[in-house]
C-alpha positions in Angstrom: -28.2 -95.0 102.7 -27.6 -92.8 99.6 -31.0 -90.6 98.5 -30.6 -89.4 94.2 -32.7 -86.9 93.2 -34.9 -88.6 90.7 -35.4 -86.2 87.0 -37.8 -85.8 84.5 -36.1 -86.5 80.9 -35.7 -82.7 81.5 -33.3 -82.5 84.4 -36.1 -81.2 86.5 -36.1 -82.9 90.3 -39.3 -84.1 90.5 -38.8 -86.3 93.8 -36.2 -88.5 95.7 -35.1 -92.4 96.2 -32.9 -94.7 97.6 -29.9 -95.9 95.6 -31.2 -99.6 95.6 -35.0 -98.1 94.4 -33.3 -96.4 91.6 -30.6 -99.7 90.5 -33.9 -101.3 90.2 -36.3 -99.3 88.6 -35.5 -97.9 85.3 -38.6 -95.7 85.5 -36.9 -93.6 87.8 -34.3 -91.6 86.1 -31.0 -90.2 88.5 -28.1 -88.3 88.0 -24.7 -89.0 87.3 -21.6 -86.7 86.2 -18.9 -87.9 84.0 -15.7 -86.8 84.3 -12.3 -87.3 82.9 -8.9 -85.1 82.9 -7.1 -83.5 79.9 -3.9 -82.7 79.8 -3.8 -79.8 77.6 0.7 -79.5 76.8 0.5 -83.0 75.8 -3.0 -83.2 73.6 -4.0 -86.8 76.0 -7.1 -87.9 78.0 -7.1 -89.9 80.8 -8.8 -93.1 80.9 -9.2 -95.5 83.9 -9.1 -98.8 84.5 -11.7 -100.1 86.8 -11.6 -103.0 89.2 -12.1 -106.1 88.7 -14.1 -106.6 91.7 -16.4 -104.2 91.1 -19.5 -105.4 90.1 -20.3 -103.0 86.9 -18.0 -103.4 84.4 -14.7 -104.8 86.0 -11.3 -104.8 84.2 -12.8 -101.9 81.4 -11.5 -98.6 80.8 -13.5 -95.8 82.0 -14.5 -92.6 82.6 -14.9 -91.7 86.2 -17.7 -90.5 87.5 -20.5 -90.3 90.4 -24.0 -90.3 91.1 -25.3 -87.4 92.4 -26.5 -87.0 96.3 -30.1 -85.6 96.0 -29.6 -81.9 96.6 -26.5 -82.1 95.0 -25.7 -79.9 91.9 -23.3 -81.0 88.9 -20.8 -78.8 89.9 -20.5 -79.9 93.3 -20.8 -83.9 91.9 -18.0 -83.4 89.9 -15.0 -81.7 92.3 -16.2 -84.4 94.8 -15.9 -87.2 92.6 -12.9 -86.0 91.2 -11.5 -85.7 95.4 -12.8 -89.1 95.9 -11.6 -91.1 92.8 -8.4 -88.9 91.5 -7.4 -87.3 95.3 -7.8 -83.7 93.7 -9.8 -80.5 94.1 -10.7 -79.3 90.4 -9.5 -76.2 89.4 -11.2 -75.7 85.4 -13.7 -77.8 84.2 -16.4 -78.3 81.9 -19.4 -80.0 80.5 -19.5 -81.3 77.0 -22.2 -83.0 76.7 -24.8 -85.0 78.3 -27.4 -87.2 77.3 -30.5 -90.5 79.0 -28.3 -93.5 79.3 -30.7 -96.6 79.7 -29.7 -99.9 81.1 -32.4 -102.6 82.1 -32.2 -102.1 85.8 -31.8 -98.3 86.0 -32.3 -95.2 84.1 -29.3 -91.8 84.5 -28.9 -88.3 83.7 -25.6 -87.7 82.4 -23.2 -85.0 82.0 -19.7 -85.7 80.9 -17.5 -83.6 82.4 -13.5 -82.5 81.0 -11.2 -81.3 84.0 -8.4 -79.5 82.5 -5.3 -81.6 84.8 -2.5 -78.7 85.8 -0.3 -81.5 86.9 -1.9 -82.1 90.2 -0.5 -85.5 92.2 -3.5 -88.6 91.0 -3.8 -90.5 94.1 -6.8 -92.6 92.5 -8.8 -94.8 94.5 -7.2 -97.7 94.8 -10.2 -100.0 95.0 -12.2 -99.0 92.0 -9.3 -98.1 89.7 -6.6 -100.8 89.2 -4.7 -98.1 86.1 -4.8 -95.2 84.3 -4.0 -94.2 81.1 -3.3 -91.1 78.8 -4.0 -91.4 75.3 -4.1 -89.0 72.8 -7.6 -88.5 70.4 -6.4 -90.8 67.3 -5.6 -93.6 69.9 -8.4 -93.4 72.1 -10.9 -92.9 68.9 -9.3 -95.8 67.5 -11.5 -97.4 70.3 -10.7 -100.3 72.1 -12.8 -103.6 73.1 -12.1 -103.2 76.8 -13.7 -99.8 76.8 -17.1 -99.5 78.6 -20.5 -99.0 77.2 -20.6 -95.4 78.0 -16.8 -94.5 77.8 -17.3 -96.0 74.3 -20.0 -94.1 73.5 -18.2 -90.6 74.7 -15.9 -91.7 72.9 -17.3 -91.8 69.4 -19.9 -88.2 70.6 -17.2 -85.9 71.7 -15.2 -84.2 69.5 -11.8 -83.9 71.3 -9.6 -82.6 69.3 -11.3 -79.5 69.5 -11.8 -80.2 73.4 -8.0 -80.1 73.9 -8.1 -77.0 71.7 -10.2 -74.9 73.2 -9.8 -72.9 76.8 -12.4 -74.2 78.5 -11.8 -71.5 81.6 -13.7 -68.8 79.9 -16.2 -71.1 78.3 -20.1 -70.2 79.9 -21.2 -72.6 82.7 -17.1 -73.6 83.9 -18.9 -73.7 87.4 -22.3 -72.1 87.1 -24.6 -74.2 90.0 -26.8 -75.4 87.4 -25.5 -75.6 84.6 -27.1 -75.2 80.8 -28.4 -78.7 78.7 -26.4 -77.0 75.4 -24.1 -79.7 73.9 -20.8 -77.9 73.4 -18.3 -80.6 72.2 -20.9 -83.3 71.1 -20.4 -84.4 67.2 
């Protein structure tokens, strides 16, 4: 059984609950780490297409993500997520935005990360992902009727040109276990 930390609106842990309880009670805010790869050399951003077999956002283009287990911090969640969903261990990544996401049956405290891709082999989880697409910021911004709701939010509210131009390895908090509440690259 998966147990998640329950947090308040300041992202402070106030309890724990299992996945089913978190996904059936919108009053229980639980943590998620969303992430994408960026190719700084080609100035591209990775989107994944979810399997049509999945319950949430089947067939939609989205960024990857993980629910954080109780006691797990965001850095650990991003590392685990990249390993599980894309098949390699990330070396350089940074939080770019955060927000509370309210769905009819659940509420997430979501932090969005960019992972600097250094040409590692991508071996994506074929159970969850059916395709990957590298898009430049202009194509990403033009939008798609096929973005998931949260992907559309991150696309519209992240400064992709700044993200691709910044040296994220030298920004504060890259590998910190407690990341600051600052939205570095949100519009």
